[in-house]
C-alpha positions as CSV (number, residue, x, y, z in Angstrom):
1,X,143.3,83.9,4.5
2,X,146.1,83.4,7.0
3,X,147.3,86.9,7.5
4,X,145.4,89.7,9.4
5,X,143.5,92.3,7.0
6,X,142.8,95.3,8.6
7,X,140.1,96.0,5.9
8,X,138.5,92.7,6.6
9,X,138.8,93.5,10.4
10,X,137.2,97.1,10.0
11,X,134.1,95.4,8.2
12,X,133.7,92.9,10.7
13,X,133.8,95.5,13.4
14,X,131.3,97.4,11.4
15,X,129.2,94.4,11.1
16,X,129.4,93.4,15.2
17,X,128.5,97.1,15.7
18,X,125.5,97.0,13.6
19,X,124.4,93.9,15.3
20,X,124.6,95.5,18.8
21,X,123.6,98.8,17.7
22,X,120.2,98.9,19.4
23,X,121.6,98.0,22.8
24,X,124.4,100.4,22.4
25,X,122.2,103.2,21.8
26,X,120.2,102.5,24.8
27,X,123.4,102.2,26.9
28,X,123.9,106.1,25.4
29,X,120.8,107.3,26.4
30,X,120.3,105.6,29.8
31,X,123.6,105.8,31.2
32,X,123.9,109.4,31.4
33,X,120.4,109.6,33.3
34,X,121.6,107.1,35.5
35,X,125.0,108.8,36.4
36,X,122.9,111.9,37.1
37,X,120.5,110.4,39.1
38,X,123.3,108.9,41.3
39,X,124.7,112.7,41.9
40,X,120.7,113.7,42.8
41,X,120.5,110.8,45.2
42,X,123.8,111.4,47.2
43,X,123.2,115.3,47.1
44,X,119.6,114.8,48.7
45,X,120.8,112.2,51.2
46,X,118.6,109.5,49.7
47,X,120.3,106.0,51.2
48,X,123.5,108.3,51.7
49,X,124.2,109.6,55.1
50,X,126.6,112.4,56.4
51,X,126.7,116.1,55.7
52,X,127.0,117.4,52.3
53,X,130.4,117.2,51.7
54,X,130.4,113.3,52.7
55,X,127.2,112.8,50.8
56,X,128.8,114.4,47.5
57,X,132.3,112.5,48.1
58,X,130.1,109.2,47.7
59,X,129.5,109.7,44.0
60,X,132.8,108.7,43.0
61,X,132.2,104.9,44.6
62,X,128.6,104.6,43.2
63,X,129.6,106.0,39.9
64,X,132.7,103.6,40.0
65,X,130.5,100.4,40.7
66,X,128.2,101.5,37.8
67,X,131.2,101.6,35.5
68,X,132.4,98.4,36.3
69,X,128.9,96.8,35.7
70,X,128.6,98.6,32.3
71,X,131.9,97.4,31.7
72,X,131.1,94.1,32.4
73,X,127.7,93.9,30.7
74,X,129.5,95.4,27.4
75,X,131.9,92.6,27.4
76,X,129.2,89.8,27.9
77,X,127.2,91.6,25.2
78,X,129.8,91.2,22.4
79,X,131.1,87.8,23.4
80,X,127.6,86.3,24.4
81,X,125.9,86.8,20.8
82,X,128.6,85.0,18.8
83,X,128.6,82.2,21.2
84,X,124.5,81.3,20.7
85,X,123.6,79.3,17.5
86,X,122.3,81.4,15.3
87,X,124.4,84.5,15.6
88,X,127.5,82.0,15.9
89,X,127.0,80.3,12.8
90,X,126.9,83.5,10.9
91,X,129.9,85.0,12.9
92,X,132.1,81.9,12.5
93,X,131.5,81.6,8.7
94,X,132.1,85.1,7.8
95,X,135.3,85.2,5.3
96,X,137.7,86.8,8.1
97,X,140.5,84.8,10.2
98,X,140.0,83.4,13.7
99,X,142.5,86.2,14.7
100,X,140.6,88.9,13.2
101,X,137.5,87.6,15.0
102,X,139.2,87.1,18.1
103,X,140.7,90.7,18.2
104,X,137.3,92.2,17.1
105,X,136.0,90.5,20.5
106,X,138.6,91.9,22.3
107,X,138.9,95.6,20.9
108,X,135.5,96.3,20.0
109,X,133.8,96.2,23.4
110,X,137.0,98.1,25.0
111,X,136.3,101.1,22.6
112,X,132.6,101.2,22.7
113,X,132.6,101.1,26.3
114,X,135.4,104.2,26.8
115,X,133.4,106.2,24.0
116,X,130.1,105.5,25.8
117,X,131.4,106.1,29.2
118,X,133.3,109.3,28.4
119,X,130.3,110.8,26.7
120,X,127.8,109.8,29.1
121,X,130.1,111.0,32.2
122,X,130.7,114.3,30.6
123,X,127.0,115.1,29.6
124,X,125.8,113.9,33.1
125,X,128.7,116.4,34.8
126,X,127.9,119.1,32.7
127,X,124.2,119.0,33.2
128,X,124.9,118.5,37.0
129,X,127.4,121.5,37.2
130,X,125.0,123.9,35.4
131,X,122.0,123.1,37.6
132,X,124.3,123.5,40.8
133,X,125.9,126.6,39.8
134,X,122.7,128.3,38.8
135,X,120.2,127.0,41.3
136,X,122.3,125.7,44.2
137,X,125.7,127.9,44.6
138,X,126.7,126.9,47.9
139,X,126.2,123.1,47.2
140,X,128.4,123.7,44.1
141,X,130.9,125.3,46.0
142,X,131.2,122.3,48.2
143,X,131.0,119.9,45.2
144,X,134.0,121.4,43.5
145,X,135.7,121.2,47.3
146,X,135.3,117.6,47.2
147,X,138.9,116.0,46.2
148,X,137.2,113.1,44.6
149,X,133.8,113.4,42.7
150,X,134.6,111.3,39.8
151,X,137.3,113.2,37.7
152,X,139.7,110.4,37.8
153,X,137.6,107.7,36.7
154,X,138.2,108.0,33.1
155,X,141.8,106.9,33.7
156,X,141.0,104.0,35.9
157,X,138.3,102.6,33.5
158,X,140.9,102.6,30.7
159,X,143.0,100.5,32.7
160,X,140.0,98.3,34.1
161,X,138.6,98.0,30.7
162,X,141.6,96.1,29.3
163,X,141.8,94.2,32.8
164,X,138.3,93.2,33.0
165,X,138.0,92.1,29.3
166,X,141.3,90.1,29.6
167,X,139.7,88.5,32.5
168,X,136.0,88.1,32.0
169,X,135.8,87.3,28.3
170,X,138.5,84.4,28.1
171,X,136.2,82.7,31.0
172,X,133.2,83.3,28.9
173,X,134.8,81.4,25.9
174,X,136.1,78.7,27.9
175,X,132.8,77.7,29.8
176,X,130.2,78.5,27.1
177,X,127.2,77.0,28.0
178,X,123.7,78.4,28.9
179,X,123.2,82.2,29.0
180,X,122.0,81.8,32.7
181,X,125.2,80.2,33.7
182,X,127.4,82.7,32.0
183,X,125.5,85.6,33.6
184,X,125.7,84.0,37.1
185,X,129.3,83.1,36.5
186,X,130.1,86.7,35.2
187,X,128.6,88.2,38.5
188,X,130.4,86.1,40.5
189,X,133.8,87.0,38.8
190,X,132.8,90.4,39.0
191,X,132.7,90.4,42.8
192,X,135.8,88.2,43.1
193,X,137.6,90.9,40.7
194,X,136.5,93.7,43.1
195,X,138.0,91.5,46.2
196,X,141.0,91.0,44.4
197,X,141.8,94.7,43.5
198,X,140.6,95.7,47.0
199,X,143.1,93.4,48.8
200,X,145.9,94.6,46.1
201,X,144.8,98.0,46.5
202,X,145.0,97.9,50.4
203,X,148.5,96.7,50.0
204,X,149.3,99.4,47.6
205,X,148.2,102.1,49.8
206,X,150.5,101.1,52.7
207,X,153.2,101.8,50.3
208,X,155.0,105.0,50.5
209,X,155.8,105.2,46.8
210,X,152.5,106.1,44.8
211,X,153.9,104.9,41.5
212,X,155.2,101.8,42.8
213,X,151.6,101.3,44.7
214,X,150.0,101.7,41.1
215,X,152.5,99.4,39.5
216,X,151.7,96.7,42.3
217,X,147.6,96.9,41.2
218,X,148.2,97.2,37.5
219,X,151.1,94.8,36.4
220,X,149.7,91.5,38.2
221,X,146.3,92.4,36.8
222,X,147.6,92.8,33.0
223,X,149.6,89.6,33.6
224,X,146.4,87.7,34.6
225,X,145.1,89.3,31.6
226,X,147.3,88.4,29.0
227,X,147.7,84.5,30.1
228,X,144.1,84.1,30.0
229,X,143.9,86.0,26.6
230,X,146.4,83.3,25.2
231,X,144.6,80.5,26.7
232,X,141.2,81.6,25.4
233,X,142.3,82.4,21.6
234,X,143.6,78.5,21.6
235,X,140.2,77.5,22.9
236,X,138.3,80.1,20.5
237,X,140.1,78.6,17.2
238,X,138.8,74.9,18.2
239,X,135.3,76.3,19.1
240,X,132.7,75.1,17.2
241,X,128.7,75.7,17.1
242,X,126.6,72.5,17.9
243,X,124.1,72.2,15.3
244,X,122.2,69.5,17.0
245,X,121.1,71.4,20.1
246,X,118.8,74.5,20.9
247,X,120.5,78.0,20.8
248,X,120.8,79.7,23.8
249,X,118.2,81.9,23.3
250,X,115.5,79.0,23.1
251,X,115.1,78.8,19.4
252,X,115.4,75.7,17.2
């Protein structure tokens, strides 16, 4: 089994999806409620200052943070299970190649996140607009006039999903240790990435060309992701589950 097989890869992805199905369903149910709650909190002025237009403009920023957090959680979810003892034994003994295993860890969280995020965002937005247009028409008019209330987040997260996966997943694999260490590390990396992207974005905004500004943000990030992915795949091919220690979930 030295060659990549799409059939084996598809069956592996189905198995991985079934293992995480319960968590993914909970995300699908909870994320629209959370996104809708953010809109209500901003419109009501809870923890958000300013007039109605200013409060509504905060929706995109808070939604962006929630999206990054959900993306990071989903990447950690898919990788963390296979680095634990019992799930790892089952994963690494499946009749598939290392390349198929690794690509499934790369692709599946990206696809699941984009599907869940897109459906959740549109559900929350649809309910929000229906309520505003029928109950609070004046607020709805202000909401429609706000230049950025999250409409562009879907494209942003399509790029961010690739970049975050390319950075967080390799680091998880390279420092496979206790779950708590990985959680703390992932949170630290998340905020470091926000700072990193913030500095690049500040530099990009100062440029006259919007296209060039976008390229200065995307190209370095993708380059870092590709380099880390290559290193992580080599580490992944050498990874072995230690059968003599407790699993990360605390089971013998």
